[in-house]
C-alpha positions as CSV (number, residue, x, y, z in Angstrom):
1,M,0.1,0.0,0.0
2,D,1.5,3.6,-0.8
3,R,1.5,6.8,1.0
4,T,-1.8,7.7,-1.0
5,D,-3.7,4.8,0.0
6,Y,-2.6,4.7,3.2
7,N,-3.8,8.6,3.8
8,R,-7.4,7.4,1.9
9,Y,-7.8,4.2,4.5
10,M,-6.7,6.2,7.2
11,S,-9.9,8.8,7.0
12,Y,-12.7,6.2,6.3
13,K,-13.1,2.9,8.3
14,V,-14.4,0.6,5.8
15,I,-16.9,-2.2,7.2
16,D,-17.8,-5.2,4.9
17,V,-20.9,-6.3,6.0
18,R,-20.9,-9.5,4.1
19,E,-20.4,-12.8,5.7
20,P,-17.0,-14.7,6.3
21,G,-17.4,-16.4,3.3
22,E,-18.3,-13.5,0.8
23,Y,-15.4,-11.4,2.6
24,K,-12.8,-14.3,1.7
25,L,-14.2,-14.1,-1.9
26,G,-12.6,-10.6,-2.2
27,H,-13.1,-7.3,-0.2
28,V,-11.9,-3.7,0.1
29,E,-7.9,-3.8,1.1
30,G,-8.0,-2.8,4.7
31,A,-11.8,-3.5,5.2
32,L,-12.9,-4.9,8.5
33,N,-15.9,-7.8,8.0
34,I,-18.4,-7.6,10.4
35,P,-21.6,-9.0,9.2
36,V,-24.9,-7.9,9.8
37,A,-26.2,-9.7,12.6
38,K,-23.2,-8.9,14.5
39,I,-23.2,-5.0,14.1
40,K,-24.9,-4.0,17.3
41,T,-22.7,-5.9,19.6
42,S,-19.1,-5.5,17.7
43,K,-16.1,-4.3,19.8
44,E,-14.6,-2.6,16.7
45,I,-17.8,-0.8,16.3
46,K,-18.4,0.2,19.5
47,A,-14.5,1.7,20.0
48,L,-15.1,4.1,17.2
49,A,-15.7,7.8,17.6
50,K,-19.0,9.0,16.9
51,D,-17.8,11.4,14.5
52,Q,-15.6,8.6,12.7
53,K,-15.8,8.2,8.8
54,I,-17.2,5.0,7.9
55,I,-18.2,3.3,4.9
56,V,-20.0,0.0,4.6
57,Y,-20.8,-1.8,1.7
58,C,-22.1,-5.5,1.0
59,A,-22.5,-7.3,-2.6
60,S,-25.3,-4.9,-3.4
61,G,-26.2,-2.6,-1.3
62,G,-29.1,-4.0,0.8
63,R,-27.7,-4.9,3.9
64,S,-25.4,-2.3,3.6
65,A,-28.1,0.3,3.8
66,M,-29.5,-1.9,6.9
67,V,-26.3,-1.4,8.6
68,H,-26.1,2.2,7.4
69,K,-29.8,3.0,9.0
70,T,-28.8,0.9,12.2
71,L,-24.9,3.0,12.9
72,V,-27.1,6.3,12.2
73,G,-29.7,5.4,14.7
74,M,-26.6,4.2,17.2
75,G,-25.6,8.1,16.7
76,Y,-22.8,7.8,14.6
77,E,-22.8,11.1,12.5
78,E,-20.9,10.0,9.0
79,V,-21.4,7.2,7.5
80,I,-22.0,6.0,3.8
81,N,-23.7,3.7,2.1
82,G,-20.5,2.3,-0.1
83,T,-23.2,-0.1,-1.7
84,N,-20.6,-2.6,-3.0
85,K,-16.6,-3.3,-3.1
86,S,-16.4,-1.5,-6.5
87,M,-18.8,1.3,-5.8
88,T,-16.7,1.2,-2.3
89,E,-13.5,1.4,-4.1
90,R,-14.7,4.2,-6.7
91,F,-15.6,6.2,-3.6
92,L,-12.0,5.8,-2.0
93,Y,-10.0,6.9,-5.0
94,E,-12.3,10.0,-5.8
95,N,-12.2,11.3,-2.1
96,Q,-8.5,10.9,-1.4
């Protein structure tokens, strides 16, 4: 990972909400894998500051939309639904 990639990934916490088997097939570099069912109890989520920039994604956007709503309801202020891996990578590239 070069310096540009490092800076890009440091400003956003990327969370892949797919199941572990899906995650193993390919994911955004540096993304945490926290399946939908574990979002509310995840130690990684609870450790994030409420103003942390978070991007969630899945395979097609349905699960990430649910997680987006959940995280906003938990008080996280800067949550983006990245929809899927490709769109999340494009967003990160365009907003570096």
